[in-house]
N, C-alpha and C positions, 0 to 999 in steps of 0.2 A: 540558307545562303541565297545570295542574289543570283538571278539568271546571268550567266556569263556570255561573252561573245561567242564562245564555242557552242553554247546551248542554242544561240540564235542561228549559227551556221548549220548546226545539226537539224534544227527545226526546218530550215529552208530546204535541206536535202531530203528529208524524210516525210515530214507532215504536209508540207505545202510545196508540191512539185512545180517547177518552172514550166514544164511542158503544157502548152495551152490546151491540147487535147485532153490531157488528164484533168486539168482544172475544169474544163467544160463537162467532163463526165461526172466529176464530183458535184458540180452545180446542178446537173440534171438528175442526179441520183440513179445512175445506170448500173450501180453495183448490184450484188446479189440481194434480193429483197429480205432474206432472212439473216443477213449478217448482223453482227453485234452493233448496237446503236453507237454511232461514231461521235466522238467529242474531241475537239482540238482547240488549242489556244495559240494564236500567233502574235508576236510582238509587233508593235507599230513604231517605226523609226525611219529617219531619213536614209539610213543605209539601205533599206529595201528599195527606195526610189533610185539610189545611185547604182544598185545592182540590176536595174532594168525591170523591176517589178511594176505591176499595174499601179496607176496613181491612187487607187483606193487605199493603198498601204502606206502612204507617205506621211500623213499626219492623223492625229486623233479626229480632227474635224472632218477630214476627207472620209474616214471610215464611217463616221456617224451619218454623213450625207449619203454615202453609198448604200448603207443598209436601209435608210429611210427613202431611198430613190429620189433624192433631191439634187438636181444638177445646177442649181443657181449658187452664186456667191464665189468666194475666193478663200484660199488659205495662203500661207507664205510662199508657196511654190507657183501660185497663179490661179487661174480660173478652174472650177470644177469641170470635169469632162461632161459633155452634154448627154452622153449615154447613161449617166447616173439617173437622170429623170425620164429616160425612155423605157425603163423597165418596171413601171408601176403595175404592170399586168400581173406580177407575181407577189405583190405586197398584200399580205392578208391581215396584218396587225402591226402596230408600231407605237412606241411611246418612250418616255423618260421617267425612270424611277429615282427619287431623291430621298435621302434621309430626312426625318422630320425637322432636324435642326438646320437644314440647308437654307441659304438666303433666297429671297423671292426671285432675284434676278437670274438665278441659276436655272429657272424653269422656262426662260424665254430665249429664243434664238440659239446661237451657237457660242455665246460669250464664254461659257464654262470651258468648252473645248479649245477655244482660241487662247485662253489663259494657260491651259495645260501645255499647248504647243509652244507658246512663247517661253515658258519656263524651261522646256526641254531644249529649245533652240539656244537659249542663253548659256547652256552648259558648253556649247561649242564642240560637242562630240556627236558625229552622225550615228553612232551606235546606241546613243541614249534612247531609251524606250519612253514614249509619251503615253501609250495606252496599250491595253491588251484586248485583242479581238477574239472573242469566243464564238465558235461555230459548232452547233450541236444538232444532230438529227432528231426529229420527232420519232417516238416509238412507232414501229410498223403497226398500222391498223387503228391507231388512236383517233377517236372522233375529232373532227376539226373544231368543235366547240371547246375542246380542252387545250388546244395549242397555246393560246395566250395565257390561260391559267397556269399551265405548266411552266412557261417561260418566266412569268412574273413571280410565281411562288418560289421557284428556284433562286431567282435573283434577289428577292427580298430576304430570304432566309440565309443566304450564303454570302451576300455582298453588301446590300443596302444596310443591313443591321450593323455592319462594321463601319458604316459612314461613307460608303462608296456610291457615287451616282452611277447609274447603269442606263445606257441607251440600248433599246432592244427593237428587233423587228422579226416578224415571222414571214417567211417566203414559201410559196407553194404554187404550183400550176398544174391543173388537171389535164390529162391527155384525152384525146378523143376516143381512145380505145378503153377508157375506164381506169387506166393506170395514172402515173404521174409523169408529166413532161419535166417538171422540177419537183423533186421529192420534198416533202415538208421539212423545214429546218428553221432554226432560230439563230440569229446573230445577236451578240451582246458586246458592247464596247465599254470598257472600264478604264478610267484614267489610271496612270501609273504614278501620278504626282498629286499633291494637294492643290486644290483649285481655289481655296478661300484666301482672302487677304490676311496678312499678318506676318509675323517673323518666320513662320514655317511655310509660307507660300512657295510652291514649286518643289518642296522636298519630296523625295521618293516615299511611296506608301506601299512597301512590300507586303504588308499584312492583307492587302486587298487581293492581289493576284501576282505578286512579284517574286515569290519564292517557288522553287521547284516543288516543295511540299504543298504549296497552295494550289498548284496545278493538279496535283494528285488528289487533294482534298475536294476540289471543285468537280473533277471527273467522277469521283465516287458519289458525291452528292447529286450530280445529274442523273446517274443511273438509279439511285434511290428514288429520286423524284419521278423518274419515268415509271418505275414500278408502282408508286403511289397513284399516279395518274391513270395507269391501266386499271387498277382496282376500283378507284373512285368513278371512272367513266361508266362502269356498269351499274352503279348504284345511285348516282346523284347527278345533278345539273351543276355545272361550274358557276361560281358566284364571281361576277366581274362588276366592279363598281362603275357606274355610269360617269361620264365626263363631268356633268354638272355637279354630281354628288362629290366627286373627287376634288373639284375646285372649291366647293363649299367647305369640305374638310380641311383643305389647305389654308383657307381663310381663317377658320377657327384656330388652327395650330398657330398661325401668325399672331392672331389676337391673344391667344393664351401666352405666347412668348412676351408680347408687349405688356400684358397685364402683370406677368411675373416680374418683368424689369421695373415697371412702375411701383409694384408692391414692395420690391426690394429697396428701391430708392426711398420710398416713403418710410419704410421701417428704419433705414439708416438715418433719415432726417429726425424721426421721433427719438431714436436712441441718442443722437447728438444733442437734441434739445433737453432730454432728460438729464444727460450728463452735465450740461451747462447749469440746469436748475439745481442739481445736487451740489455743484461746485459753489454756486452763489449762496445756497443755504448754509453750507459749511463755513463760508467766509463770514456770513452774518453772525453765525453762532460764535465764531472765534472772536469777532469784534465785541 
């Protein structure tokens, strides 16, 4: 079933407290160090802004710029808060994961997120969800080399393979006493609607993260991935693809798609010519 307005209200009351002190404690990771790895998903909608929430929660684009610590630009509610870009001190890794079939323009700027927000606004309902904001703590004691590997592996296996783009960022800040001023955690923003052009543009995509069962599935998958990261961290070095290698791979994927399209068009042309030749031959035989 779809997430209902009651679900949104309950999430606001329980998972994401309005009290600024509690929110600051969550951000700094001041809870018990041995508590269960926390995993929460919050809906992104205009209703959150109308209810007095911080501006990071108003649109999909604002959420992505918040986690990437980018204070430049605008969304439909106005300029991004300057403090978005003043917290780069805790940004440890960030990126955008796209399915192999995604168009090239989706990898640049914030156009993807602007399209999702525009489709949501067109519905005329402030409770409509434009994206889902996932917040997950890193396992206690996991080596920092494995943080981005854990985040991207989880996202690719559980979201990107379904066709969902995922913006992610890892935040952490070490304290002078050897602990954490901001405990290591990852943010992931997933659109709630289709971003591609076509007749289904702007349609809801509940299979990504829109069902209550999807939230349960993602939480279980995160805890499983955390266990895998703990095991692997003691026996191997994480494999992260360099930026230039990833760009080259993306170019080859695009080239492969182009070649497939051209090959398909050439095959259709040859088939059409063969049919014409057969028809002409049959006509000549009949004559």
